[in-house]
N, C-alpha and C positions, 0 to 999 in steps of 0.2 A: 650827887647822883653821877655815875659813870655810864658811858655807852653799854658796857658789858653787864651791868646790873639793872638795866632799864626793863620796867615790866610793860608788856604790851599784848594786845589781844588783836585778832584779825578775823574779819568777816568777809566771806566770798559769795555772792550769789552767782550762780552759773545756770544756763539752760543750753542743753545740746552741746556740750563742750567736751565730748569723748576724745576728740583729735588733739586737743592741746591742754587740757586740764592735768593730765599726767605729767607734762613739763612744769607747770606751775607748782605741783605736788613736790616734784624732785627738787626744784628750786628752793622750796621752803624747807624741806627736810635738811638741806645742806647748810642752812643759815648758821653763821658764828653764833648769833642769838636767837634762840628760839622762843616763839611766843609762849605765854602762859595757856592760851587757848586759841585755836583756830576753828572756827565754825564755817563748814562749806554748806551752802543752801542750795539744795536741788531745786530749781524753780520749774517743776513739772516737765523735765526733760523726756524725750521720747527715745533718745539713744542710749547708750551704755554709760551715760554720766552718772547714774544713780549707784551702779555696782562699783565704779571707779573710786566714789567717795566712801562707800561703806568699807571697802578694802583698805583704804587709807586710814580710816578710823580704827578698823581692827589692828592694823601694824602700829599706830602711834596713839598713845593715851591722850595726848594733847590736841588731837583732831576730833571734831565731832560732826557728825552728819545730821542735816536737817532736811527732810523732804517735803515739798509741798505739791499739791494737787495740781495737776495740768489745767489751766485756764482755756486752753485751746488755741492762744494767739499771744504774740508778743505785745504785752501791753506798754504802749508807748509812754515815756517818762516816768510814771509812778510805779510801773511794775518791779524794776530793779531796786527802787527804794523800799517798796513794800517786802520784798524778797529779803533785802538787807535786814530791815528791822525784825522779820521772823527769826533771824539768826542772832542779831544783837540782843534782842530781849531774851534769850535763852543763855546768854553769857554766865558760866558760873564764876569767871574771873571778875570781880567787881572794882579791884583796887588798881586798875591799869593806869600807867602813866600816859601812855599812847594806845590810840586805836587806829587800825588800817583798814579801809575798805578796798579790797583787792580784786581785781579781775581774775579770772580763771583761764586766761589765754596768754599768759606772760611766762617769759624766762629771764632770770636776773642773776648775777654773782651772789656767791656765798656770803660776801660781807655786806650786801646791800642795805639790810636794815641796820647793822652796827654802824655803817658809814652816814646813813640818814640821821640817826640818833645824834651822832657827833656834831652834825650841821645844826640841829636843835639846840645842842648844848652851847654852841658857840654864839648864839642870838636867842636870848630867852623870850623875845617878842615874836618869834616865830611860831605861829598858831597852827597853821597848815602848810604841809611841805611834802615832797615826793620827787621821785626821779622824772626823767623825761623818757618818752616812748619813741622807738624806732621800728621800722619794718623794712622789708627788702622789695625792691622793684627793679626788675631786670638785672639782678645780682649787685644792685647797688644799695648802699644803707640810706635810707630817708628818715630824718627825724621829723615828727609831727610838730608843726608850727603853732605857737601860741603865745599871748603875752606872759612875760615872765612871772607875774603875779598869779597866773593861773596854774593849777595843778590838775592833770588829768583825773577824772573821777575814778578810774581804776587803780590808781596807785596813792590815793591820798591817805596821809599820816595826820591824825589830829592830836595835838596836845590836850591833855584832860581839861586844863583850865579854860582853853578856847572852845571846846567841844560844849562844856557846860554854859559858856557865855551865849554861844550862837543858838543853844537849845537844840542841838542836834541838826538832822537834814529836813529840809522841805520836801514833803513826799508829793512830787510832782515833777514835770518837766522843768528843767533848768536848775535842778538842785545843786549841779556842780558849779553854777555861777553864784546862786544865792548864798550858798554857805561862805564863799570867799568874800564877797563883796559884804556881807553882814560883819564878817570878821574883821574886815579892814575898817569898816564903819566904826567898829568897837575898839579900835587902836591895835589890833594884831597885825602881824606881817604874814602874807601868805606868798609862797615862792617855790618854784621848781628848782630842783638841785641839779643844775644843767650838767655837772660832771658825773651823775649817776644814771647810767642808761639801762633800760629795760627792752627786751625784744618782745614786741606786740606781733604775735603771730596772726592774729585777726584784727587789722588795723581799724582805727576809728571810723566808724560809718559803713563798715563793709557789709554788715547784715543788713542794711537798708538799702544798699545800692547807692550809685553816685547821686541820682536825681533824688531818691527818697531821703537820703542822708542830709542833703542840703536843705531841702523843704523842712524837714525836721529841725534843723539848725534855725531856720527863720522863725519856726513857731516857737521854738525855745527862747528866742530873742525877744519875741512879743511877750511870753508868759513872764520872763525875767523883769520886764518893764523897760527895755532898750528906748533910749530916745530915737524918735523917727530919723532926725538928722543924722544920729550915728549909723543907723541902719542903712540910711541912703549912702553915706560915705563908705561903709563896709561893702556894700553892693557894687559901688564904683570901682573900688579896687580890685574887686573879684573879675571885672571885665577884662583884665589884663592876664588872667590865669585861665589855663586850659582845663576844660572846654569853654571856649570864650562865649560870652553871653548868657550860656545854660547856667553857670554858678550864680551869676547875679539875679537872673530871673527866678531862680529856684528859691533864693534867699527871700526876695521880696514876695513871691507867690506865698510862701510859708507863713511869712509875717503877717500879710494882709488876710489871708484866710483864716489865721487864728483870730484875728480882730472881728471878721465878718461871722465867724462861728461863735463868738462871744466865749472863746475859751479862757477859763478862769486864770486871772493872773495872780502872783503872789500877793498875799493880803497884807501888805507891810507899806504903807504910804512913805514912811520915813526911809526905809530901804531903797525904794524906787527913787525918791528924790536924790539921795546920795549917789546912787548909781548914774542917773542922768547928769548930775553935776560933774562926776569923774569923767563921763564920756565927752561932755562938752568941753571940759579942760583939755582933754586929749585933742579935740578937734581944733581948738583955738590956741594951742600952744602952752597951756596951763600946766601946773603941777598936778600930776595925777598917778594912779596905780597903774594905768593903762599904758604900759612901756613895751 
């Protein structure tokens, strides 16, 4: 298989993205390798998102619109995955080699997917990959920081064999961590392609606000099974980032509140043990995926 004859499908859940979705559609239409099918799921948008999707589907036979009823609120954690599966389950293309969960607020180069597939070709053990996101702050380019093994949920590309091995996505908070940890536990490699850049017009956490986004991250860490020591270390590091104290307090508050509220955790003891072993190895200088 070469990059140019790779078969792939894309699913994009969106909610109220009329400002940026046209940019994502433009980027997809210009790709050197087009997907067999791209399903865009309108997750109950109240703005003009629905009409934008319908117009794209009329213009391009490989784009399909799926519309969901408005639930009346942003459903934390599970909402976007439920919307994703509403699209995924309607894929007519069943013989895909790769599948991408793509956000609807991104811009990227015409050869983005071609370049990504070449990276997968170079290493057959890469099960999940994708580019890195950046946004602009005060006219400066700012890249979103995260461990190299982590791929942002809105740009994840899954190799078919890896997708089947991890049995798809956990429908709940922390799915973007759970899939990668499980893939690594099963012997796959997950990695961000640091030389492939995508412009994130609505940067990660923007829809929740600074405080809300950090509290959400703390809750996700709890649901994913983070070791308390690792969470404490993560919070300590945040003490030295602006806004000082707020970041650390928000993370701990989210983690502890999720515990007190008995928020359901990922129901996979083996996965949580593996995750915590990796985190402890990171804290004490051992070999780990957490780089």
